C-alpha positions as CSV (number, residue, x, y, z in Angstrom):
1,M,73.1,140.7,93.3
2,I,72.7,137.0,92.3
3,R,69.2,135.6,92.8
4,P,69.7,132.6,95.2
5,E,67.4,130.2,93.3
6,L,69.6,130.5,90.2
7,C,72.5,128.7,92.0
8,I,70.3,125.7,92.8
9,R,69.4,125.4,89.1
10,C,72.8,126.1,87.8
11,R,75.2,124.3,90.2
12,G,78.2,126.0,88.6
13,A,77.5,124.5,85.2
14,K,75.1,126.8,83.2
15,Y,76.2,130.3,84.4
16,L,72.6,131.4,84.7
17,C,73.7,134.4,86.8
18,G,75.3,135.9,83.6
19,L,78.9,135.7,84.9
20,S,81.6,133.9,83.0
21,Y,82.6,132.0,86.2
22,C,80.9,130.5,89.2
23,P,81.4,132.8,92.3
24,I,80.8,129.9,94.6
25,I,83.5,127.7,93.1
26,V,86.0,130.4,92.3
27,N,86.1,131.5,96.0
28,T,87.0,127.9,97.1
29,K,90.7,127.3,97.8
30,T,92.6,125.0,95.5
31,V,96.1,123.7,95.6
32,R,99.1,125.7,94.4
33,V,102.3,124.1,93.2
34,N,105.6,125.6,92.0
35,F,107.0,122.8,89.8
36,K,106.7,121.9,86.1
37,E,107.5,118.2,86.4
38,V,105.5,115.5,88.3
39,Y,106.9,112.0,88.9
40,G,104.4,109.9,90.7
41,S,101.9,107.0,90.6
42,S,98.7,107.7,88.7
43,P,95.9,105.9,90.5
44,P,95.3,105.7,87.4
45,S,93.5,109.0,86.8
46,V,92.4,110.9,83.7
47,F,90.1,113.8,83.2
48,V,88.5,115.0,79.9
49,G,87.2,118.5,79.8
50,R,84.1,119.8,78.2
51,F,84.9,123.4,77.2
52,S,85.2,124.1,73.4
53,Y,83.5,120.7,72.7
54,P,84.0,119.0,70.2
55,K,87.6,120.3,70.6
56,I,88.5,119.3,74.2
57,T,91.5,118.7,76.5
58,V,92.5,115.4,77.9
59,Y,94.4,115.4,81.2
60,P,96.4,112.4,82.4
61,S,96.9,113.0,86.2
62,A,99.2,112.0,89.0
63,P,100.1,113.1,92.5
64,P,103.8,113.7,93.3
65,I,103.7,110.4,95.2
66,L,105.0,107.0,94.4
67,G,103.4,103.8,95.6
68,D,99.8,102.5,95.9
69,T,97.7,105.6,95.1
70,S,94.6,103.5,94.1
71,K,92.5,105.1,96.9
72,F,92.8,108.4,95.1
73,E,90.2,107.1,92.7
74,D,88.2,104.9,95.1
75,S,84.8,106.4,95.9
76,K,84.1,103.7,98.6
77,Y,87.3,104.8,100.4
78,W,86.4,108.5,99.9
79,L,83.1,108.0,101.7
80,N,84.8,106.9,104.9
81,A,87.7,109.3,104.7
82,D,88.0,112.5,106.6
83,L,87.1,115.5,104.4
84,S,90.6,117.0,104.7
85,E,92.2,113.7,103.6
86,F,89.8,113.4,100.7
87,L,90.5,116.9,99.5
88,S,94.3,116.5,100.1
89,M,94.3,113.4,97.9
90,R,92.1,114.7,95.1
91,L,93.6,118.2,94.9
92,S,97.2,116.7,94.8
93,L,96.4,115.2,91.4
94,V,98.3,117.4,89.0
95,R,96.9,117.4,85.4
96,G,98.8,117.7,82.1
97,G,96.5,118.7,79.3
98,V,96.6,117.7,75.6
99,K,94.1,119.1,73.1
100,Y,92.1,116.7,70.9
101,H,89.0,116.6,68.8
102,K,86.4,114.2,70.2
103,D,86.8,111.9,67.1
104,D,90.5,111.5,67.5
105,A,89.8,108.5,69.7
106,R,89.1,106.5,66.4
107,L,92.7,106.8,65.3
108,P,94.6,107.8,68.4
109,D,98.1,109.2,68.2
110,R,100.9,107.9,70.4
111,F,100.1,110.4,73.2
112,L,96.4,109.3,73.3
113,L,97.3,105.6,73.1
114,D,99.5,106.1,76.1
115,I,96.7,107.9,78.0
116,Q,94.3,105.1,77.1
117,S,96.9,102.5,78.3
118,I,97.2,104.4,81.6
119,T,93.4,104.6,82.1
120,I,92.7,100.8,81.5
121,S,95.6,99.7,83.8
122,S,94.6,97.5,86.7
123,R,96.9,99.2,89.2
124,P,98.7,102.6,89.7
125,V,100.9,103.6,86.8
126,E,104.3,105.2,87.5
127,L,104.8,108.1,85.1
128,D,106.5,111.3,84.5
129,L,104.4,114.4,83.5
130,R,106.5,117.3,82.1
131,L,104.4,120.5,81.9
132,K,104.9,123.6,79.7
133,R,104.4,125.9,82.7
134,I,103.7,125.9,86.4
135,P,100.2,124.3,86.9
136,S,97.4,126.4,88.4
137,G,93.7,126.2,89.2
138,G,91.8,123.1,90.1
139,I,88.3,121.6,89.7
140,L,85.5,121.7,92.3
141,D,82.3,120.6,90.6
142,E,78.8,119.3,91.4
143,S,79.3,116.3,89.1
144,L,83.0,115.6,89.4
145,P,85.3,114.7,92.3
146,P,87.8,117.5,93.0
147,L,91.0,117.7,90.9
148,G,94.2,119.6,91.3
149,P,96.0,122.2,89.2
150,S,96.7,121.8,85.5
151,A,99.0,123.0,82.7
152,P,99.6,122.0,79.1
153,L,101.5,118.8,78.8
154,E,104.9,118.8,77.1
155,K,105.9,115.2,77.5
156,L,104.6,112.0,79.0
157,E,106.8,109.1,80.0
158,I,105.5,105.9,81.5
159,A,108.0,104.1,83.8
160,T,105.8,101.1,84.8
161,L,102.5,100.0,83.2
162,P,100.6,97.2,84.9
163,P,98.5,95.2,82.4
164,P,94.7,95.7,82.4
165,L,92.3,93.1,83.7
166,A,91.3,90.6,81.0
167,V,87.7,91.8,80.8
168,V,88.8,95.4,80.5
169,E,91.3,94.6,77.7
170,K,88.6,92.5,75.9
171,V,86.1,95.5,75.9
172,Y,88.9,97.9,75.0
173,V,90.0,96.0,71.9
174,D,86.5,95.1,70.7
175,N,85.5,97.7,68.2
176,D,82.3,95.8,67.2
177,M,80.7,95.9,70.7
178,R,78.1,98.5,71.4
179,A,79.0,101.0,74.1
180,K,76.1,100.0,76.4
181,D,77.1,96.3,76.0
182,G,80.7,97.2,76.9
183,I,79.6,99.1,79.9
184,M,77.4,96.3,81.2
185,K,80.1,93.7,80.5
186,L,82.5,95.6,82.7
187,Y,79.8,96.3,85.4
188,N,78.8,92.6,85.5
189,A,82.5,91.7,85.9
190,G,82.7,93.8,89.0
191,I,84.5,96.8,87.6
192,D,83.7,100.0,89.6
193,V,81.5,102.5,87.9
194,E,84.0,105.3,88.4
195,K,86.6,103.2,86.5
196,I,84.1,102.4,83.7
197,S,83.3,106.1,83.3
198,R,87.0,106.9,82.9
199,I,87.4,104.2,80.2
200,L,84.4,105.5,78.4
201,S,85.7,109.1,78.6
202,I,89.0,108.3,76.8
203,G,87.3,106.5,73.9
204,G,87.9,103.0,75.2
205,I,84.4,101.5,74.8
206,G,82.0,101.0,71.8
207,K,81.8,100.9,68.0
208,E,82.1,104.6,67.4
209,R,85.0,105.6,69.6
210,K,85.1,109.1,70.8
211,L,86.4,111.2,73.6
212,V,83.6,112.0,76.2
213,P,83.9,114.8,78.7
214,T,84.2,113.3,82.2
215,R,81.1,115.1,83.5
216,W,79.1,113.4,80.7
217,S,80.7,110.0,81.0
218,I,79.9,109.7,84.7
219,T,76.2,110.3,84.1
220,A,76.2,108.2,80.9
221,V,77.5,105.2,82.9
222,D,75.1,105.7,85.8
223,K,72.2,106.0,83.4
224,A,73.2,103.0,81.1
225,I,73.6,100.6,84.0
226,S,70.4,101.7,85.8
227,D,68.4,101.6,82.5
228,T,69.4,97.9,82.2
229,L,68.6,97.2,85.8
230,I,65.2,98.8,85.5
231,E,64.2,96.6,82.6
232,N,65.1,93.6,84.8
233,I,63.3,95.0,87.8
234,K,60.0,95.4,85.9
235,N,59.8,91.6,85.6
236,Y,59.8,91.1,89.4
237,D,56.9,91.2,91.9
238,T,56.5,94.3,93.9
239,I,57.6,94.6,97.5
240,D,54.8,93.7,100.1
241,K,54.7,96.8,102.3
242,V,55.9,100.4,102.5
243,E,59.6,100.6,103.5
244,V,61.5,103.6,104.7
245,Y,65.3,103.8,104.8
246,F,67.3,106.8,106.0
247,R,70.9,107.8,106.6
248,K,72.4,110.8,108.3
249,Y,75.9,111.6,107.2
250,N,78.2,114.7,107.1
251,K,75.4,117.4,107.3
252,N,73.2,115.4,104.9
253,L,70.1,113.4,105.4
254,F,69.1,110.7,102.8
255,I,65.6,109.2,102.9
256,A,64.1,106.5,100.7
257,I,60.4,105.6,100.6
258,L,59.8,102.4,98.7
259,L,56.1,101.7,97.8
260,P,54.6,98.4,96.8
261,R,53.8,99.6,93.3
262,D,55.2,99.3,89.8
263,W,58.5,100.9,89.1
264,S,58.7,104.7,89.1
265,F,61.4,106.9,90.5
266,E,61.9,110.3,92.2
267,W,65.0,112.2,93.4
268,G,64.6,115.4,95.4
269,E,67.0,117.8,97.1
270,A,66.4,120.4,99.8
271,W,69.3,122.9,100.0
272,Y,69.5,124.9,103.2
273,P,70.9,128.5,103.4
274,G,74.6,128.2,103.9
275,S,75.0,124.9,101.9
276,T,76.9,124.6,98.6
277,W,74.3,125.8,96.1
278,N,72.3,128.0,98.5
279,K,75.0,130.3,99.9
280,F,73.2,133.5,99.0
281,G,69.6,132.4,100.0
282,N,67.6,132.9,103.1
283,Y,65.1,130.0,102.7
284,V,65.2,126.2,102.0
285,D,65.0,125.5,98.2
286,I,63.5,122.2,97.3
287,E,63.9,120.7,93.9
288,V,62.4,117.4,92.7
289,D,62.6,115.4,89.5
290,N,61.0,112.1,88.6
291,E,59.9,109.5,86.1
292,R,57.0,107.2,85.6
293,Y,57.0,103.5,84.6
294,H,58.2,104.2,81.0
295,G,61.0,106.6,82.0
296,R,61.7,110.0,80.6
297,S,63.2,111.3,77.3
298,D,64.7,114.5,78.6
299,Y,67.6,115.2,80.9
300,P,66.5,115.9,84.5
301,E,66.9,119.5,85.6
302,I,68.2,118.4,88.9
303,G,71.4,117.1,87.3
304,G,73.7,114.1,87.5
305,C,72.7,113.2,91.1
306,Y,69.4,112.0,89.7
307,Y,71.1,109.1,87.8
308,A,73.7,108.5,90.6
309,S,70.9,108.0,93.1
310,R,68.8,105.9,90.6
311,L,71.7,103.5,90.2
312,G,71.9,103.1,94.0
313,V,68.3,102.1,94.3
314,T,68.1,100.0,91.2
315,E,71.1,98.0,92.4
316,F,69.3,97.4,95.7
317,L,66.0,96.3,94.1
318,A,67.7,94.1,91.5
319,S,69.6,92.3,94.3
320,R,66.3,91.6,96.0
321,K,64.6,90.7,92.7
322,R,61.7,93.1,93.7
323,Q,60.0,96.0,92.0
324,A,58.9,99.2,93.8
325,T,58.1,102.9,93.3
326,A,61.2,104.6,94.8
327,I,61.0,108.0,96.3
328,L,64.5,109.3,97.4
329,W,64.9,112.7,99.1
330,R,68.0,114.5,100.4
331,E,68.4,117.4,102.7
332,I,71.7,119.3,102.6
333,Y,72.3,121.4,105.7
334,E,74.3,124.5,106.7
335,G,78.1,124.0,106.5
336,F,78.1,121.4,103.7
337,N,79.4,124.0,101.3
338,L,81.8,122.2,99.0
339,P,80.9,120.5,95.7
340,V,82.5,117.1,95.8
341,G,80.8,115.2,92.9
342,V,77.9,112.9,92.3
343,W,79.8,109.9,93.7
344,F,78.8,111.3,97.2
345,V,75.2,110.7,96.4
346,R,75.7,107.3,94.8
347,E,77.8,105.9,97.7
348,N,75.5,107.3,100.4
349,V,72.5,105.8,98.7
350,K,74.2,102.4,98.6
351,E,75.2,102.7,102.2
352,M,71.6,103.7,103.2
353,F,70.2,100.5,101.7
354,K,72.6,98.4,103.7
355,G,70.5,99.3,106.8
356,K,67.3,97.7,107.9
357,P,64.1,99.4,106.8
358,V,61.3,100.7,109.0
359,V,58.2,98.9,107.6
360,F,54.7,100.3,107.5
361,D,51.3,98.9,106.3
362,D,50.2,102.2,104.7
363,I,51.7,105.4,103.2
364,S,50.1,107.7,105.8
365,T,51.8,106.1,108.7
366,A,55.1,106.0,106.8
367,L,54.8,109.8,106.1
368,N,54.2,110.5,109.8
369,F,57.6,108.8,110.4
370,V,59.3,110.6,107.5
371,K,57.9,114.0,108.8
372,R,59.8,113.5,112.0
373,L,63.1,112.8,110.2
374,L,62.9,115.9,107.9
375,R,63.8,119.4,109.0
376,S,62.0,120.9,106.0
377,D,58.2,121.0,105.5
378,L,56.8,117.7,104.3
379,K,54.1,119.5,102.5
380,Q,56.7,121.2,100.3
381,W,58.0,117.8,99.3
382,L,54.6,116.4,98.6
383,S,53.5,119.3,96.5
384,K,56.2,118.3,94.0
385,S,56.3,114.6,94.5
386,L,55.2,111.4,92.8
387,L,53.4,110.9,96.1
388,S,50.9,113.6,95.3
389,F,47.9,111.5,94.6
390,N,44.4,111.0,96.2
391,T,45.5,108.8,99.0
392,I,47.6,111.6,100.6
393,D,45.6,114.7,99.6
394,K,45.0,115.4,103.3
395,W,48.7,116.2,103.7
396,L,48.5,119.0,101.1
397,K,45.5,120.7,102.8
């Protein structure tokens, strides 16, 4: 019998239950195909695995569809798509795997150069993937958007290769630029963070080129950009009053409480029984992670959603040229039982901040409002929160 709380802490990545597989993910349906050759338009899409690191597998991917498949890698489109359409798109991406050492990005062979060229392309790339066997499996993960079946790659042929945008090519060919500087150059030029993470993953950014597992590159980009935004935010005046934002979407509730204080940040999640990582539980499990003004040196236990949500709020504060303590909470309800990736948090947080805030003069009144939004017990949140200081001790009694 698996202890329910282990799933919340593991999320299919650490195998804390002692099994060599995640029983939640393995029981989720994936796409099955019966062909060994895929001729289609890659969005472009590439996935870099993490197992056996530093020896890893790189997967150029394409659906068996020709034309404009860019929405297959567009998280803004995903957010407004029906779940069945989203899954159909993502699980149709067939992956052909090639094994490399992480340092092979420094002197890439022809195969890897082709994969890099596909990744940095500005538009979908028409290609032919020839696999060594019928592809199988798929990826459903807390950090990653879903991906379809895979098999070892025998041959890769590129039929059409649109050129990269000028700024992407400049970062790609510059081996003297620090990785963080390259990430910010692309971000400031308007390149989507999902695209930046793919370029980073195939060794396309930085002085010391290396292949980076996709799971890690997504978080690295979210963190690098929000780190830079935070340093800018700290130079701004604080907001004037307490602001509360909220968004209800697809069996999720997102709440942000912005306080007129110096920068600090919190991300919390409440998983209800019957949701993705609380399928075996019978109570609401609340997890919270946070950082003070000077940040943190360790990786948050709550996972990649921490940095995805932090990017969303730092973008918002930077656009306002204001500083605040940001408390972000998420409730995940029964029936939301499929891992779809941290993009879901990032895009929902961005959408939440497009709405008008409910403004309060003090924290106590704001918490009265938040209490009515939450289904879970406010006291449970406060017992773990940055909000747990003297001015709200009455809530904890």
